[in-house]
C-alpha positions, 0 to 999 in steps of 0.5 A: 479550188486552184486557179487556172494559173496554178493548174497550168503551171503545174501541168507545164512542169509535168509536161517538161518532165514527161514530154506529154503535152496538154491543151488549153481551151477558152470558152466564152459567151459572146460579148463577154457579159454572161450572167453568173448563173449562165457561166455556172450552167456552162461550166457544168455542161462542159465539165460533164462532157470532158474526162474526169482528169480534165479541169474546167475553171471559171476565169475572170467571172466571164469565161471558162478555161479547160485544161485537157490533160495529156491531150494534143493533136487529134485528141484535142481536136476531137474533144474541142469538137465534142464541146462545140457540138454540145454548146450548139444546144445553147444558141442564145449564149452565142458561145465561142471556143478557142484552143491551143496545145502546150508541149513538144511540137506545140506552144512552149508555155501555157501563157503562149497557148492561152493567148493563142486560144484567145485569138482563136476565140475571137476568130470563132465569132467571125465563123458562122455556125453550121446549120 
């Protein structure tokens, strides 16, 4: 299995050639201290609701990274909204989500997008869930 770094670097090279961007999504339970079985279940749940071309990997054993291939703008927003909707079914985890896109008109590098998604992940904790 490839790491998020390997996958993101490869996708960034493809984006440079094709001009079609991608989106990185960070998903983490609140407190960043979920048990490994919870992370595995979260991984399976998220993967089941994304396209087969999208990639979901565990990062540092406490959060998930998803790479949405050739998805930016409205497409990324819709995919993230779909993930948020399914994660509302696990309120005990208090899952937070942050995302940012890479490509023309977006973030320049996957590292920049990953950091921005992390800032949004932290901000997501401050936003009360819709009832």
